[in-house]
N, C-alpha and C positions, 0 to 999 in steps of 0.2 A: 623409176625411172628408165630414162634411155637413153638407149649410148650417142653425143653428146655429136664426143670426135675422142679422131688420139692427135697426144703429139707427141711429135717428134726435136727432137732437138739437135741446129744443122751447125756448118763450120759459114757456111756459107747459104744467108740467106734465096737469091738470085739464084746458084747453081742447085741448089733443091726444086724450085720454081717450077727451073728449065728444066727438069730430070721428073719431078710432075707433071706439067704438060704432054712431057712424050709420053706420059700411059695414057694417058685421054683427057685428062682430068686441070676443067680451069679452076685457075685464079680466081675466088669468092669474095676474099678478100684480104685487106694487108693496113698493118699502124705499126705502134711502135705504142708499148704501153711501158709509160717512162716509168713509174710506182714500183716494174717488177723487173727495168730497167730489159726489156725483150722487143722484142719487132716481127709480128709473126703475121705470117697469111699463110691464110685455110687457106685451101687447097678442098672442088668435088661439091657437092648441090648437101650435105649429108644424107648421113652422119662422117663430120671432114677429118679428114686431115689435118689442125694445128704442124704446122714447119713453126720451131721459135728459135733465134737465132740471138744469141746476146751481145748486150748493145755496153757493157761496162764490162770489166775486166772482176770484175766480186761481185758479178750477177748471178742467183741460183743456178740460169742454167751454163753460164760459164765454164763453173765449177763442175757442175756433170758434164761437159762434156771433159773437165780434166780433168774427173776423176773415169769417168764409163769410154768417152766414147761416143760421138756421135749416135743417135735412137733414139728408140720409143724412149719418151716421159714420163710419161701419165695417159690416165687412159681418164674421162669426163664423164660425167652422165650429166641430161640432163633435170631439173629437178620445178617443182612447181611455183617452193618456196623453201627458200634458201637454209631462214630462220630455223621454224619447223626438223631442214635432215639436219642440220649440229646437229637438234637436240636431240633428234632420236639414233642418226649415230655415236653421239657420245657415252646417252640411255642407251648404248648395244653393246657400253664396252672399248669402244676406237678412239685417239687418238689426234687431235683434233690439231694440225699446226694451228689452222684461224679458226678464231671462236664466233669471230665475225665476222661477214661479209667487206671485199670490199673490189675497187671497181674493175672489174674483165676488158676483154675487148670488146669492140660491136657495145659497148656501154654496158657489157653484162655483170650481173652482180656473181661471185666468182670465192672460191673459200678450201681448201687442202689439207682432206686427212694424210695421216701419216702417213709413211708405205710398210709401217711393223707392224698396221692393224686390217691389212690386205696384203697378203701372203709375198710381203716389196714391192708390193705397188702403189704406186702414187695416186693418191684420186681428186679427181677438182669433180668438187660438187659447180653446177652454172645455173643462176635462174637470169634465163635470157633477157634480156628486152626487147622489145620487138623496132626489129632490125629497117 
């Protein structure tokens, strides 16, 4: 596995994009992921910084920001086969949030592993589609 991106929960996506552009990072991709109730912006050239802003007050990111404030939300790792990696994680005793992949940004397939399995850090597995 290799680091794909670091997810950062933000309150204002446009402001966060501007702040990251001021650091020299370019906007690589932006889209709404309706199924996860977020709008995301990937900054840089990879590994990326994924800025996540809630599009609904009941989204997981809105709840995260309400409880913990803005900041690091998750680490994401690129995997060859998300199904195989989910099986491997489960066999190793990890608590899975997703037992099957779901659609993510850029058309990638993603799945999440519970933070209690990785020292309090939410892990996202990413099986990339061709961008």
